[in-house]
C-alpha positions in Angstrom: 9.0 -28.0 -47.8 7.3 -25.2 -49.7 9.0 -21.8 -48.4 5.8 -20.1 -49.2 4.0 -21.4 -47.2 3.3 -20.3 -43.2 6.3 -19.2 -41.8 8.6 -19.5 -44.7 6.2 -16.9 -46.4 6.2 -14.8 -43.6 10.1 -14.1 -43.3 9.7 -13.9 -47.2 7.3 -10.6 -46.9 9.1 -9.3 -44.2 12.5 -9.3 -46.0 10.8 -7.8 -49.5 9.3 -5.4 -47.1 12.2 -4.1 -45.6 14.4 -4.2 -48.6 11.4 -1.5 -50.0 11.6 0.7 -47.2 15.4 0.6 -47.4 15.1 1.2 -51.2 12.2 3.9 -50.5 14.3 5.9 -48.3 17.8 5.8 -50.5 15.7 6.7 -53.8 14.0 9.5 -51.8 14.9 12.8 -53.4 17.3 14.5 -51.5 16.1 17.3 -49.2 16.9 20.9 -50.7 19.7 22.2 -48.2 20.8 25.7 -47.8 24.2 26.1 -48.2 27.0 24.9 -46.7 24.6 21.6 -45.6 24.7 18.8 -47.7 22.0 15.6 -48.4 23.3 13.0 -45.8 21.6 9.7 -44.9 21.2 8.9 -40.9 20.8 5.8 -39.6 19.8 5.4 -35.9 19.8 2.0 -34.0 18.7 1.2 -31.0 20.3 -1.5 -28.8 18.9 -2.8 -25.9 21.4 -3.5 -23.0 19.4 -6.3 -21.2 20.6 -10.0 -22.0 19.5 -13.7 -21.0 21.0 -13.9 -17.1 22.3 -10.2 -16.8 22.9 -7.0 -18.8 25.4 -6.2 -21.4 28.1 -4.1 -19.4 29.2 -0.6 -20.2 32.9 -2.4 -20.7 31.2 -5.0 -23.2 29.3 -2.4 -24.9 32.0 0.2 -25.7 34.8 -3.0 -26.5 31.6 -3.8 -29.8 31.4 -0.5 -30.4 35.7 -0.7 -30.8 35.9 -3.6 -33.1 32.4 -3.5 -34.8 31.2 -0.1 -35.4 34.5 2.1 -35.1 36.3 0.2 -38.1 33.2 0.1 -40.1 32.5 3.7 -39.7 35.8 5.7 -39.5 34.8 9.0 -40.0 32.7 9.2 -36.7 29.6 8.3 -34.6 27.8 9.6 -32.2 26.4 7.3 -28.8 23.9 7.9 -26.3 22.7 6.5 -23.3 19.3 5.7 -22.3 16.3 3.7 -21.2 14.0 1.8 -23.8 10.7 0.3 -23.5 9.0 -2.2 -25.7 6.3 -4.9 -25.9 7.6 -8.8 -25.8 6.6 -11.2 -27.8 4.0 -12.5 -25.0 3.0 -9.0 -24.9 4.6 -7.9 -21.8 5.9 -4.4 -21.2 9.7 -5.3 -21.3 12.2 -1.9 -19.9 15.7 -1.8 -20.0 18.7 0.1 -20.0 19.5 0.8 -24.0 22.6 2.7 -26.6 21.6 5.0 -29.3 24.1 4.8 -32.0 23.4 7.6 -34.6 25.4 7.4 -38.1 25.6 10.3 -40.7 26.7 9.0 -44.0 26.8 10.3 -47.9 24.1 8.9 -49.6 26.6 7.9 -52.3 28.1 5.4 -49.4 27.3 1.9 -51.0 28.2 -0.4 -48.6 26.4 1.6 -45.6 23.9 -1.0 -45.6 25.5 -4.1 -46.0 27.4 -2.6 -43.0 25.0 -1.6 -40.7 23.0 -4.7 -41.0 26.4 -6.6 -40.0 26.6 -4.5 -36.9 22.9 -5.5 -35.6 23.6 -9.1 -36.9 26.9 -9.2 -34.8 25.2 -7.3 -31.9 22.1 -10.0 -31.8 24.1 -12.7 -31.6 27.1 -11.9 -29.6 24.4 -10.8 -26.4 21.3 -12.9 -27.6 19.2 -10.1 -28.4 15.5 -10.6 -30.1 16.3 -7.7 -32.6 18.6 -4.0 -33.0 15.7 -1.2 -34.4 17.5 0.8 -37.2 15.5 4.0 -38.8 16.6 5.5 -41.5 16.0 8.8 -42.7 17.9 11.5 -45.3 18.8 14.9 -43.3 20.6 17.9 -44.3 24.3 18.2 -42.5 26.3 20.7 -42.0 30.0 20.1 -40.3 
């Protein structure tokens, strides 16, 4: 079967678009930061808490963070709780509990992209999710 027809083409096109988008963020010129701030990469991950047959409990989510996120980003992270809303593949509006993970890391962290994608994949598999939304930017940060 030719992978560049039908669904295979869509998957390849989406993968290339995501690769180009990620490269664009990381290749974008760093902002001019006022001393003592430095340019850092920022990634926000949006985790839905609804799952088939129930929800991801607070304890389950914290265990996931402790096992999968904190070891990959030991220098720190921020978690926010909220409510998410989106349209599913059938056009129905879905409202569910959500967590937002904010990661700030040096632009030169060559392994960050791999670690973030592993976190997203682990969550999707463990909690039967369709996706984990990722938003990347470059920001001036001062500690």
